RORODO-183257 format. One line per 8 residues: number of its first residue (from 1); their letters; for each residue x, y, z of C-alpha. Coordinates in Angstrom, 3 decimals. Example, Ala and Ser with C-alpha at 12.3 -4.5 7.8 and 13.67 -1.06 7.14 Angstrom:
BEGIN
1	AS	12.300:-4.500:7.800 ~ 13.670:-1.060:7.140;
This chain:
BEGIN
1	MQAIIIGN	23.784:4.948:-22.044 ~ 20.091:5.717:-22.579 ~ 19.316:3.618:-18.503 ~ 15.746:3.469:-16.460 ~ 15.510:2.805:-13.191 ~ 12.382:1.477:-11.395 ~ 11.410:0.108:-8.323 ~ 9.537:0.818:-4.525;
9	SGAGKTTL	10.964:4.127:-2.993 ~ 13.947:3.229:-1.007 ~ 15.771:0.268:-3.199 ~ 17.945:2.339:-4.393 ~ 16.914:4.323:-8.060 ~ 19.322:7.355:-6.986 ~ 22.353:5.292:-6.103 ~ 22.330:3.168:-8.829;
17	ARQLLSDV	22.171:5.735:-11.149 ~ 24.435:8.280:-10.009 ~ 26.738:4.817:-10.116 ~ 26.106:3.980:-13.836 ~ 27.349:7.559:-15.299 ~ 30.786:8.218:-13.024 ~ 31.404:4.873:-14.815 ~ 31.061:5.949:-18.480;
25	SSDDRNDH	34.406:7.138:-20.146 ~ 36.412:10.355:-19.073 ~ 34.900:11.860:-22.777 ~ 31.911:11.878:-22.374 ~ 31.679:13.115:-18.867 ~ 30.055:16.567:-19.580 ~ 27.012:15.061:-21.228 ~ 25.130:12.921:-19.085;
33	AILNLDSI	22.232:13.872:-16.570 ~ 20.122:12.254:-14.032 ~ 16.476:12.655:-13.957 ~ 14.492:11.578:-10.446 ~ 11.023:11.872:-11.864 ~ 9.377:13.199:-8.943 ~ 11.379:16.404:-10.079 ~ 8.732:16.727:-13.097;
41	AWDEPVDG	5.869:14.629:-11.762 ~ 5.004:17.316:-9.640 ~ 4.017:21.281:-9.534 ~ 5.000:23.544:-7.727 ~ 3.148:24.024:-4.247 ~ -0.108:26.331:-4.305 ~ -1.747:27.255:-0.999 ~ 0.728:24.652:1.019;
49	QVRRRSFD	-1.663:21.599:-1.332 ~ 1.083:20.082:-4.387 ~ -0.480:18.097:-7.526 ~ 0.260:15.998:-10.018 ~ 1.064:17.515:-13.186 ~ -0.657:16.253:-16.224 ~ 1.166:13.291:-17.679 ~ 1.544:15.382:-20.861;
57	DSFAEMNR	3.127:17.543:-19.031 ~ 5.542:15.005:-17.595 ~ 6.236:13.431:-20.787 ~ 7.119:16.914:-22.109 ~ 9.455:17.291:-19.591 ~ 11.376:13.781:-20.335 ~ 11.991:14.427:-24.114 ~ 13.255:17.323:-23.087;
65	FIRQSKHW	15.828:16.000:-20.847 ~ 17.159:12.696:-23.298 ~ 17.535:15.643:-25.828 ~ 19.781:17.449:-23.817 ~ 22.490:14.773:-22.783 ~ 24.186:11.319:-24.515 ~ 23.873:9.654:-21.445 ~ 21.053:9.931:-19.402;
73	AIEGCYGE	19.202:7.718:-16.663 ~ 15.613:8.068:-15.786 ~ 14.722:7.016:-12.362 ~ 12.033:6.878:-10.333 ~ 8.276:4.770:-9.457 ~ 6.240:6.101:-11.923 ~ 4.930:2.935:-14.427 ~ 3.171:5.127:-17.238;
81	LIEAIMPK	5.923:8.063:-17.364 ~ 8.575:4.939:-17.515 ~ 6.503:3.376:-19.830 ~ 5.968:5.857:-22.395 ~ 9.911:6.643:-22.470 ~ 10.854:3.181:-22.403 ~ 11.520:2.977:-26.601 ~ 14.136:5.634:-25.975;
89	ATVLYWLD	16.270:3.554:-23.285 ~ 19.153:0.841:-23.985 ~ 18.998:-0.379:-20.580 ~ 16.201:-0.822:-17.965 ~ 17.760:-1.727:-14.138 ~ 14.813:-2.814:-11.823 ~ 15.683:-3.059:-8.120 ~ 13.663:-5.066:-6.625;
97	PPLETCLD	15.228:-5.790:-2.765 ~ 13.145:-6.773:0.442 ~ 10.368:-4.525:1.178 ~ 12.995:-4.330:5.036 ~ 16.008:-3.201:3.012 ~ 13.584:-0.512:1.380 ~ 12.046:0.766:5.165 ~ 15.261:0.502:6.423;
105	RCRHRAWE	16.720:2.908:3.676 ~ 14.180:5.613:3.721 ~ 14.388:5.833:7.774 ~ 18.025:6.261:7.248 ~ 18.010:8.649:4.078 ~ 19.947:11.845:4.098 ~ 18.103:15.223:4.043 ~ 16.572:15.571:0.482;
113	PDKFATLD	16.776:20.030:-0.369 ~ 15.581:19.416:-3.388 ~ 12.514:17.765:-2.153 ~ 11.805:19.114:1.203 ~ 12.628:22.005:2.738 ~ 14.179:21.202:6.081 ~ 15.254:17.825:7.919 ~ 12.760:18.436:10.037;
121	EQNVALAY	9.759:18.874:7.652 ~ 11.608:15.611:5.142 ~ 10.959:13.860:9.129 ~ 7.549:14.828:9.145 ~ 6.697:13.300:5.440 ~ 8.175:9.855:7.072 ~ 5.389:8.322:8.539 ~ 3.822:8.607:5.751;
129	LLEWVATY	6.064:7.081:3.296 ~ 7.275:4.302:4.769 ~ 3.602:4.014:5.259 ~ 3.784:4.152:1.311 ~ 6.372:1.919:0.749 ~ 5.018:-0.643:2.668 ~ 2.199:-1.835:0.035 ~ 4.422:-1.583:-2.661;
137	ENRDDEFG	3.794:-5.451:-3.071 ~ -0.231:-5.072:-2.595 ~ -0.572:-2.091:-5.118 ~ -2.229:-1.895:-8.148 ~ -1.437:1.275:-9.641 ~ 0.997:2.271:-11.506 ~ 3.704:2.475:-8.315 ~ 3.264:-1.375:-6.896;
145	RAYHSRLF	5.356:-3.833:-7.985 ~ 2.817:-5.403:-10.513 ~ 3.055:-2.753:-12.575 ~ 7.054:-2.439:-12.444 ~ 6.841:-6.294:-13.205 ~ 5.016:-5.975:-16.173 ~ 7.344:-3.045:-17.733 ~ 10.239:-5.321:-16.924;
153	NQFTREKH	9.051:-8.378:-18.657 ~ 7.777:-6.172:-21.638 ~ 11.218:-4.427:-22.357 ~ 13.288:-6.563:-25.189 ~ 16.737:-4.784:-24.960 ~ 19.400:-5.805:-22.177 ~ 17.182:-5.639:-18.509 ~ 18.731:-5.772:-15.084;
161	RLVN	16.525:-6.919:-12.125 ~ 18.437:-6.368:-8.961 ~ 17.434:-8.068:-5.432 ~ 19.961:-7.434:-3.357;
Protein backbone atom coordinates (compact mmCIF):
# COMPACT_ATOMS: atom_id res chain seq x y z
CA MET A 1 0.00 0.00 0.00
CA GLN A 2 1.17 3.47 -0.89
CA ALA A 3 -1.42 5.81 0.61
CA ILE A 4 -1.87 9.56 0.66
CA ILE A 5 -4.17 11.09 3.26
CA ILE A 6 -5.29 14.72 2.96
CA GLY A 7 -7.64 16.91 4.93
CA ASN A 8 -7.97 19.71 7.45
CA SER A 9 -6.08 19.70 10.73
CA GLY A 10 -8.02 17.60 13.20
CA ALA A 11 -9.64 15.51 10.46
CA GLY A 12 -7.98 12.29 11.65
CA LYS A 13 -5.18 11.89 9.10
CA THR A 14 -2.57 10.56 11.54
CA THR A 15 -5.07 8.17 13.13
CA LEU A 16 -6.09 6.78 9.76
CA ALA A 17 -2.47 6.39 8.65
CA ARG A 18 -1.69 4.34 11.76
CA GLN A 19 -4.78 2.20 11.25
CA LEU A 20 -4.07 1.53 7.57
CA LEU A 21 -0.52 0.41 8.21
CA SER A 22 -1.49 -1.69 11.21
CA ASP A 23 -3.62 -3.69 8.78
CA VAL A 24 -0.57 -4.59 6.65
CA SER A 25 0.10 -8.32 6.71
CA SER A 26 2.44 -9.52 9.48
CA ASP A 27 5.10 -10.54 6.95
CA ASP A 28 5.45 -6.91 5.84
CA ARG A 29 5.10 -5.05 9.17
CA ASN A 30 8.79 -4.18 9.30
CA ASP A 31 8.56 -2.54 5.90
CA HIS A 32 6.01 0.20 6.49
CA ALA A 33 6.22 3.80 7.61
CA ILE A 34 4.19 6.98 8.05
CA LEU A 35 5.33 10.42 6.99
CA ASN A 36 3.61 13.43 8.53
CA LEU A 37 4.33 16.26 6.11
CA ASP A 38 4.75 18.72 8.98
CA SER A 39 8.03 16.95 9.73
CA ILE A 40 9.54 17.82 6.34
CA ALA A 41 7.80 21.10 5.52
CA TRP A 42 9.51 23.24 8.16
CA ASP A 43 13.12 24.03 9.02
CA GLU A 44 14.35 23.89 12.59
CA PRO A 45 13.69 27.20 14.38
CA VAL A 46 16.44 29.82 14.13
CA ASP A 47 16.32 32.61 16.72
CA GLY A 48 12.78 31.55 17.53
CA GLN A 49 11.65 31.91 13.92
CA VAL A 50 10.24 28.94 12.04
CA ARG A 51 10.48 28.98 8.25
CA ARG A 52 8.96 26.80 5.58
CA ARG A 53 11.47 24.61 3.77
CA SER A 54 11.74 24.94 0.03
CA PHE A 55 9.43 22.80 -2.06
CA ASP A 56 12.46 21.08 -3.63
CA ASP A 57 13.92 20.14 -0.23
CA SER A 58 10.60 18.79 1.02
CA PHE A 59 9.98 16.91 -2.22
CA ALA A 60 13.45 15.31 -2.05
CA GLU A 61 12.74 14.25 1.53
CA MET A 62 9.42 12.67 0.48
CA ASN A 63 11.18 10.70 -2.24
CA ARG A 64 13.82 9.45 0.23
CA PHE A 65 11.02 8.34 2.54
CA ILE A 66 9.21 6.46 -0.26
CA ARG A 67 12.35 4.59 -1.31
CA GLN A 68 12.83 3.27 2.23
CA SER A 69 9.53 1.41 2.65
CA LYS A 70 7.39 -1.00 0.67
CA HIS A 71 4.20 0.17 2.41
CA TRP A 72 3.79 3.82 3.32
CA ALA A 73 1.29 6.49 4.18
CA ILE A 74 1.96 10.18 3.67
CA GLU A 75 -0.41 12.46 5.52
CA GLY A 76 -0.86 16.19 5.64
CA CYS A 77 -2.61 19.24 4.31
CA TYR A 78 0.20 20.48 2.01
CA GLY A 79 -1.58 20.35 -1.34
CA GLU A 80 1.42 21.14 -3.54
CA LEU A 81 3.56 18.41 -1.95
CA ILE A 82 0.68 15.93 -2.16
CA GLU A 83 0.07 16.78 -5.80
CA ALA A 84 3.72 16.18 -6.66
CA ILE A 85 3.78 12.73 -5.05
CA MET A 86 0.34 11.53 -6.22
CA PRO A 87 1.70 9.54 -9.20
CA LYS A 88 3.49 7.24 -6.73
CA ALA A 89 0.41 6.50 -4.60
CA THR A 90 -1.97 3.58 -5.03
CA VAL A 91 -4.77 5.06 -2.91
CA LEU A 92 -5.90 8.52 -1.78
CA TYR A 93 -8.02 9.29 1.25
CA TRP A 94 -9.60 12.70 1.70
CA LEU A 95 -10.81 13.15 5.25
CA ASP A 96 -13.53 15.78 5.06
CA PRO A 97 -15.50 15.74 8.33
CA PRO A 98 -17.59 18.69 9.53
CA LEU A 99 -15.64 21.71 10.77
CA GLU A 100 -16.84 21.26 14.37
CA THR A 101 -15.38 17.74 14.40
CA CYS A 102 -11.96 19.06 13.37
CA LEU A 103 -12.08 21.88 15.92
CA ASP A 104 -13.12 19.52 18.72
CA ARG A 105 -10.34 17.07 17.89
CA CYS A 106 -7.78 19.89 17.92
CA ARG A 107 -9.03 21.05 21.34
CA HIS A 108 -8.63 17.52 22.74
CA ARG A 109 -5.43 16.56 20.90
CA ALA A 110 -2.87 14.74 23.03
CA TRP A 111 0.55 16.35 23.43
CA GLU A 112 2.58 16.02 20.24
CA PRO A 113 6.21 15.89 21.42
CA ASP A 114 7.44 15.68 17.83
CA LYS A 115 6.01 19.18 17.25
CA PHE A 116 6.15 20.89 20.65
CA ALA A 117 8.73 20.78 23.44
CA THR A 118 6.03 20.85 26.12
CA LEU A 119 2.28 20.50 26.45
CA ASP A 120 2.16 24.14 27.59
CA GLU A 121 3.86 25.20 24.35
CA GLN A 122 1.29 23.22 22.37
CA ASN A 123 -1.56 24.82 24.31
CA VAL A 124 -0.19 28.30 23.56
CA ALA A 125 -0.38 27.46 19.84
CA LEU A 126 -3.94 26.13 20.13
CA ALA A 127 -5.72 29.45 19.56
CA TYR A 128 -3.84 29.99 16.30
CA LEU A 129 -4.51 26.39 15.22
CA LEU A 130 -8.25 26.71 15.88
CA GLU A 131 -8.41 29.95 13.90
CA TRP A 132 -6.50 28.33 11.03
CA VAL A 133 -8.68 25.20 11.03
CA ALA A 134 -11.82 27.34 10.95
CA THR A 135 -10.76 28.89 7.63
CA TYR A 136 -10.48 25.55 5.77
CA GLU A 137 -13.69 26.07 3.79
CA ASN A 138 -12.72 29.54 2.55
CA ARG A 139 -8.97 29.33 1.99
CA ASP A 140 -7.84 29.55 -1.60
CA ASP A 141 -4.33 28.26 -0.94
CA GLU A 142 -2.90 24.73 -1.04
CA PHE A 143 -4.22 24.05 2.47
CA GLY A 144 -7.87 24.73 1.74
CA ARG A 145 -10.84 22.54 0.95
CA ALA A 146 -11.02 23.66 -2.70
CA TYR A 147 -7.43 22.57 -3.36
CA HIS A 148 -7.98 19.23 -1.61
CA SER A 149 -11.17 18.69 -3.58
CA ARG A 150 -9.30 19.29 -6.84
CA LEU A 151 -6.60 16.79 -5.83
CA PHE A 152 -9.24 14.21 -4.98
CA ASN A 153 -11.03 14.73 -8.30
CA GLN A 154 -7.87 14.46 -10.39
CA PHE A 155 -6.59 11.27 -8.68
CA THR A 156 -7.24 8.36 -11.07
CA ARG A 157 -6.61 5.36 -8.82
CA GLU A 158 -8.53 4.09 -5.79
CA LYS A 159 -9.83 6.97 -3.70
CA HIS A 160 -12.10 7.52 -0.72
CA ARG A 161 -13.70 10.66 0.68
CA LEU A 162 -14.60 10.17 4.33
CA VAL A 163 -16.94 12.70 5.87
CA ASN A 164 -17.49 11.26 9.35
